[in-house]
N, C-alpha and C positions, 0 to 999 in steps of 0.2 A: 798244453804243458810243454815246457821246455825239455828237450831231450838232448843229451850229450851224445855225439856220434863219434864212432871210431872210424877213421880213414884207412883205406888201404886193404889189401887182401890178407885174410887170416890164413896162417899156416899152422899146421899140426907138427909139433916138434917133439922129438924123443932122443935124448942124448944122455951121456953118462957123467957130465960135469955140472957143476952148480951154475955155470954160465950158459948152459943150454937146456937143462931139464925144465920141462913145463908140463908135458903130458895133458896139455890144453892149448887151444889156439891162442897164439900171441899176435899182436898187430905186426904187420909187415915191417921187417927191419929190426925187430926187437928181440932180445934174448933175456935171460935171467940175471945178467950181471947187476950186481949191486944189491941182491937179495941175500937173506939169511937161509940158504938152502939147507933143508934137513932131509936126507935121503929116506928116513923112515916115514916122512909125511908126503913124499913125492907123488903118491897116487891119490892123495886126498886134498891137498891144498895147492893152490896155484904157485908154481916155482918152488914147491916145497917150503913155502913161507907162510905161516898161518896169518900174517898180517894182510896178505893178498886175498884171503877168502877161499872158500872151497872150489874145487874144480867143477863138480857136478851139483849144481843147485836147481837144475831143471829136470831132476830125474823123476822116474814113475812114482816114487813114494813121497814126493814133496808137492802134491797138488795144491796145498794151501798157498804156497808162496810162488808158484809158477806165474800166475798173473801180476803178481807184485814185482817180480824181477825180469819179466820179459823184455822190458825196453831199457833195462839197466846196463850200463857199460862200466865195468869195475874200475878201470884206470882212466877213463876219458879217452884223451888222445896221447897219453903218456906211455912210455915203456915202464916195466916194473921198477927198474932202478931209479928211473926219474921220478916216478910216483913216490917212492919212499924217500927220496932225497928232499922232495919239496914238502911232504906232509909228516915227516917224523923228526924228532929232536936228536941230539948227539947220543942219547941213550937208546935210540930206535923206537921210542914210543911215539904214538900219534899226537900231533899238536891239534888240540880242539879249539873252537872258535871263543871269543870273548862273549860275555853277556848270555851264557847258556845256549848260544847258537841261534838266538832270535835275530831277525833282521834288524839293522841299525838305522837310525835317522842320521841327518847330516852332522850331528853332533857325537855320533857313534854311541848313542844310547838305544837300548833295546826297545823295540816297538812291541808292546805286550799289553795284555789286559787280563783282568780277573774274569774267569769263566766258570760256569756251572755245567757239570756233566750230569745229564738227568738219567734216572733208572731206565734200563733197557738199552742204553748206548753201548755200542761195541767199540772197544779201543784195542791196540795191540802194541807190541814192541819186539824189537830184535835185541835181545840181551837178557842178562840175569835179572831175577826178581829183586835184587838189592838196589836196582836203579829207580830213577824217578820220572823218566820221560816216557810219555805214551803218545800215540798217534790215532787218528780215525782208522778203524780197522780196514785193512785192504789198501791203504795208500801206497803208491808206487815207491820202490826202494830209493830211486834217484831223487825223489822229492824230499827225502829224509835227511840228506847230506850226512850219512854216516859211513864209516869205513867198511871195506870188504870183510874185515875181521869179525864184524858183528854177526855174520853168517856162520861162523865156525863153531862146531861144537866138539870136534875131535880131541882138543887139547883142554877142554874145560871140564871141571869136576863139580860144578855147582849142583846143588840139589834142584829137582823139578826141572831139569834141562829137557829140552824137546829138539826135534830135528831142526837144523839151521837156526837154533836159538830163537825160534819164533813162538811167541806166546799171545794169545787172544783172550781178553777179559770182557765181562759184562759188568756194567755199573748197576749196583743194586739199590743205592740210595744217593740222593743229591750229593755231588762231590765237587768241592771247589779246586780249581787249578789255575796256573798262569798259562795263558794261551797266547799264540802269536805265529806269524809265518816264519819259516826256517831260512836262514841266510845260506847261500851257496857255499859249499865247502867240499873238500875231498874230490875235486874235479866233478862234482855233481851240481845240477842246477838248483836243488833245494826248492824253496818256495812252497813247500807243503805246510801242513798244520802241525804243530806240536803242543802237547800239554805237559806242563811241569808241575807234578803234584807235591804236596807237603809230605815228606817222608818217602819211604820206599814202597814199591809195589806189594812186597811182603806184608808191610804194616797195613796197607790198605786192604788187603785180603783179611788179615787178622781182625781188623776193625769193622769188617762187614761192608766196606764200600765197593769192593770188587770181588768177583768170583771167576774162575776159569771157564771159559766158553768151551763146551765140549759137544758141539753138533746140534742136531734136530731138537732134542729136548731143551737145550738152552735157548734155541731160537724161539720156541714156543713160549718159554718163560720170559724172554726179552719183550715179546709183544705184550704179554700180561702186565709186565712192569711198566711199560710205556702207558698202557691204558688206565692202569690204576693210579698213576701219578700225574693227574691233569694239571696240578698246581706248579710243577716244575717247568720252568721255561729255559730251554737251552740257549746258550750265548751264540749269537750269530757272528760268524767269523768267516771272511772270504780270503783265500790265498791263491795266487795263479797256479800253483803247482798241485792243487787239489780241488777237484770239481765234483767228485762223486762220493757217496757213501757206500759202504759194502756191508753185507751180512755174510758170516761164514756158515755154510751148511755142511753136512757130512759130504765129504768128497770134493769140496772146493769153495769157490766165492762167487757170489753173483751180486750185481748192484741192487740196492734197495735204499729207500729213504728211511734212515735209522730213526728219525723223530716223527714219522708220519703216524 
């Protein structure tokens, strides 16, 4: 898997101005200039700017996402101001890739295919349930090419929110999606797998395609669903940034063949 590395020695900074406050390690030679510093969030989000993600995403109460974010470098090799200048528009909003973030061919057309997610498959997302993008459960954060802000929950008021905006679901009945490899973006290598479903996650739950994954009981149900649905053939898709499947159990994630 491709991994974006951060060069230089990391320094812990604590200052009283928007140009120096981080309360989290910054790449050597960087400060918080060019960010939208909010003093009330300075202890929760990087440089006091929610767009740059939470400071502590490897804490003791976030076991589910520790392995997912372990090799992620939030800004690649850029300083905070440089990152925001490159990846946001004049209104300060993130600029997202064309063609729904799928890899493009030489004609800039998305490389994608229709896929079937079979019962018992585990998928996840970092974001609210009004969204339509899913990924294989446990896929590393840098392979998703999503911004640091997708990990932020402190400023979100969405229903059914969860720590670090992380949600895991189990497929209950065959569900169609558009699948493909993810284009590099936001200083991340991407190349993971993404599924774009028809409608929102909320609708998929209401229509009986998905249910929230809640630990050991769901793990047993997932196995039962896979065994009971022998006629469903999962779509084969290989992307360089994703080589393993994961199953979430109480207390963490371990690799497992989801369609075994």
